[in-house]
N, C-alpha and C positions, 0 to 999 in steps of 0.2 A: 329655439327651444323655449318653452314656456317657463316662467319663473318658478312655478310650483314643481315642475319636473326637475329643474336645477337644484332646488332645495332638497328634494327627495334623494337625488343622486349624492349630494354632499352628505346628507344625513346617513345614508347607507354606509359611508366610510367611517365616520367618526362619532356618530350619535348626535342627534339634533340638539339635545340639551347642552352637550359639551361645546359644540360649535357656537351656539348662541352665547355661552358664557365667556368664551375666549376669542371668538372670531372678530375680524374687522367688519365694520358696517360698510355695505356697498353704497357708492354714490354714483349712480348711473346717469350721467348728464349727456354723454356723447356716445357715438357708435364705438369709439375706441374704448370708452369705459365699459360698455356692455361686452365688447369683444374680450377685454381683459378679464372680466368677471367669468364669462363662459369658459375661457381657456383655463382659468383657475380651477373651475369645476372639473373639466375633462382631464386635467393633469392628475386627478386623484384616482383615475381608473386603475384598478389593480393595486392600489396603495396598501389597502388593509392586508392583503395576502403577503405583500413584500415586507411590511412591518412585522407581521407575525412570524413568517418563515425565514425572512432574510435578516431581520434585525432583532428578533426575539422580544418584540414589544407586546406587553399585555394590554389589550384594547380596553380594559377597564380604566386605564389611565390616559385616555385620549386628550383630556383637558390639558394635562401636563405636556403631552406631545405637541399640541397646538401652541402652547406657550413657548416651547422651545423653537418651533417654526417661526413664530413672530420675532423672537429675540434674534434668531439667525438672520432674518430678513433685515431687521433694524441695524444689525452689525455692518451689513453692506461691505464696504471696502476696508473696514477696520481690521488690519492684519493681525493685531494682538488677539482680538476676539475670535477671529476666524481660526487662528492656531489653537485657541482654547477649546472651541467647539470640535475641531478635528481631533484633538486629544481625547475628548469625551467619547466620540464615536469609536476611536481605536481601542480605548480602554474597555468599552462595553463589548466590543468584538473579541478582545483578548479573553474576557471572563466567560464568554459563551462559545462562539464558534472556534476560536483559535485553540483554546485549551482542550476542547472536546476533540478536535482533529489531532492534536498532539498526543492526547491520551490514547486515541485509537491507534496511532502510529506506533507508540511504545508498548502499550499493554494489550493491544488487540481487542477482543470482545470481553475482556475481564473488566467489568464496570466497578469492581470493588477497589481498584487501584487508580490513583490520580497523581498528576504532577503537582508540585507546590505552586499555587497561584502567587503567593508572596515572593518566592524566589524567582519565578518566571518574570514578574514585574521588575524585581531588582536588577536582573540581568538585562532586561529591555532598556531600563533607564541608564544603566552603566554604559551600554552600547551607544545610546544616543549622546551621552555626555563624554564619549570617547575614553572611558575608563576601563574598557575591556578589549581584549585582542580577538578579533573575529576569527582568524585562522586557527588559533588555539582552541577556541570554543567549538568550532566546527569539527576539529579532530577529536575533541573530547566527546562530543555528542555521538559521532559515528562509532567510536570505540565502546562507549558506555551503553548505547542502544543495542549494539550487537550482544553484549554480555547479558543485558536485561532480557532481551528477546529470546536468547538461547536458554537462559534459565527458565523462562516461562514455558518454552517448548519442552524442555526436559521434564518439567513438572507434569506436563500433559502426555508426553510421548516417551518418557524415560524407559518404560518397559520394552519398547522396541529396541533401544540401544543395548540393553542387557541381554535380550533374547538373541540379538545378532552376535554379540560378543561370545555368548555361551555356545551358540551354534558353530561359529568359526573355530573356537578352541577345540571342540569335539571333532569337527570336520578335518582339521589339520592332522589328526592322528590316524585318519583312515588310510587304508592301503591305496596307493596310486596318487594321492593328493600331494601336490608340491606347492611351495610358497615362494612368491616373488617379493621384490622390494616393496615396502609399504603395506604388506599384509595381504595382497591379492593372492588367492589360492586358485589352483586349477588342476584338472584331471584330464589327461589326453584320452579322447574317445576315438580319434583317428589321427594317425601320424602323417604329417605333410612333409614334402621335401623341396618345396619351392623357396623363393626368397622371403626374407623377413622384412616387413614394412618399417620404414622410418616413421617418426611421429608426424611428418609432413606429407606422407604418402596418402594418395586417395585409394581407399580400399573398397572391395566389393564383398559383402558378407550376407549370409543368412543367419538369423538368430531367433532365439526364443527367450523371453525374460520372465522369471517367476520370483515371488517372495519366498522366504525360507519355509513358509507353511505350504508351499506348492501352488499358491494362487498365481495364475498366469496373467500378466498385465500387457504383454506386447509380443508380437510374433510376425516376422517377415514371411515365414512359411505360409501363414494363413492368408497373407495378402498376395501370395504367389508372385512376389517380386523382391529380389535381393535389394538391400540398402547400399547406397554409395555415399561416402563422406570421407573427409580427411581424418586420419587417426588421432589428431590432436583437437578435434572439434566435438568430442564426446566426453562423457564423464571420465575422470582420471583413471578409474579402475579399468575401463575399456582400453584407454591408451596404453596402460601398462601391459595388459594382456596382448593386444595387437602387435606391439613392438617386440614381442618375444615369439610370436607364432609364425611358423613357415606357411606359405601358401599351400593349401590343400589340407591343412589341419582342421580338426573339429575338436574343440575343447569344451568342457564344462567349467565355467569360471565363477568363483565365489568372491564377491566384492564387499569389503567392509563399508559401513555407512559413510565414513568420512571421505571415501574415494568414490562414493556414489552421489546421491542427492542430499546427503547430510541433513542439516536442519531445515532445508527448503522443502524436502519431499518432492514428489513428482506426480502432480495431478491428484485425482481422488483415490487411486489405488495404492500409490507408494507414499506411505506416511513418513514424516520426518524420522531420521535416525534408523532407517530400515536397511539392513544388509540385503544384498540381492544375489540372485543366481542367474547366470546367462549360459545358454548353449550357443556357442559361436562357431560358425563355419566360415573360414577365410577362403573365399573363392578365387580372389585375384587382387592384383594391384594395377591401377590404371595410370 
């Protein structure tokens, strides 16, 4: 590789002026010297993209970056300096990638909310200094995140919850509608006289699922193939209904959101906190 090509390649990464200001001067006396120099150049391939996207470095400050590289190289096997530089890298990642990821995990797409960087750092340092209990913190995080996430979902989808509650309250008063434990409601469309499944039974069913506004989201009838599964491997509302249905029955089942998909929702059509209606035909037990 010609020297001018090498210089151009290096300049493309950090800017020629910055490199001249901070860089080491090459002393190419032997083939190993030249090999070392050229390997230094080739090692910068893709570096700029990594610095920008992977480490959040502003390329305006490449002179400072090069100064840091030189200090890191000079540190060599100095364990104290190595630990210090590692701490700087971790701290930078905490203030960018880590907190951004945590914010996304807790608050979702709501960019107006953020965790406290100061308290995040305090917890980090107490953990390193063995002043915090890891198991207690993990339990707290799980519980608090669930509360925060559910609150955020309620702000967005609370109308679904109220609509479902209102629908079920009115539906329970209709002729022929019965209520099971937990609030599952049903109306017998066809009376069966076969055995009733246990929650561990493998059942064969045909079904159609709709939202309370009538929107259909699933149907085994349209697939022309009954579904087979264990009665305890579906949403709780289904398990409750199936373990009360004699084989040969066909019921219309009304499921409260907390016994359906609750705050999770189910794909694009079933939003969080949605009450559901299923037409279920219990064909048999395998």
